[in-house]
N, C-alpha and C positions, 0 to 999 in steps of 0.2 A: 740276176735271174730270180724269178718269183716261184716259190714252191708252195702251193696251196695244199692244205691237208686232204682236200677232196681228190687231188691228183693221185694219192696213194690209197685211198679208201676203198676196200673191197666191196663195201655196201652201197656204193655210188655207181651209177651206170656211166658208160662212156659219154653219153649225150649229156649227162649233168656234170661231167668234169674229170672222171678218172682218166688218167693219161697212160696207164700201163696195163698189160693183160691181167685178168683176174687172178691167174696163178702166181703173180709176183706181188699183188696187192695185199694189204693188211687191214683188218677191221678197225675202224675208228682211230687213226693215228692222231697224236696231239702235236701241236706246234712245238711244245717243249721237247718231245721225243725227236722230232725232226731237227730241231736246232742243235740238240746234243750230238747227234750223228754228224751233222754238217761241221760242227766244231771239231770233231775228230779227223774230218777230211780237210781241215784248214780252209774252209770256205767263207769265214767271217760272217756267220749268220746274224741277221737282225730280225727279231720276232715282232709280229703285228698281230696279237692274239684276238683282237676284237673286230676284225674285218670280215666282211661277208663276200663270198665268191658270187660273182654276178649271175650265174646261171642257178644258183641256190641262194637267193638273196634273203630268204626267210631264216637261214641257219647261220649262226655266228660260228665260223670255222677258224678263221685266221690263216695267216701265211708267214713264210720265212723268206726273206730276201738274202740271197747268197752271191758270192762271186762266180762268174761263169768260167769253169775250167775244163768242162767237157759238155757234150751234148746233153740236153735236158732229159731225154728219154734214158739214156745210159745212167745218169746220176739218179734218177728216180728209182730205177731197178736196184742200184747199189744201196740207196737208203733203205728201201723196203727189205732187201735181204738182210742188212744188219739189224733192222727193226724186228724182223722175225726171229733172228738168233737171240736177240736180247729177251724178247718175250718168251721164247722157249726155255731160256736159262732161268728166268724168273718163275716160270711155271714148274720147272723141275725142282727148284729150291722149295717152293711151296708144297710140292708133293712130298719131298723128303722131310720137311718140318711136320707135316700132319702125320706122316708114318711114325715118327718118334714119339708123338704124344699119346699114341695108342698103347 
């Protein structure tokens, strides 16, 4: 199964490749973030970072090839939920670190 970064990108319209509702999507996901999460789900990810999504041929987005163990829409929502949690944790750590410096 192919997971393009645009499938999860909040900044991309449905007609240009976003495959999940905006409320589940995340801004500008990277192939490395997606691959890391897929590794946690034991999906054997294979990263192709320099590929271009056909509907957005002018942008190098890349994709991750994974084993199909569930429907794609369900997997995309799971990946985006984990990615949101990871980004929130990183943001909380940054805020704590900046508060200590003051």
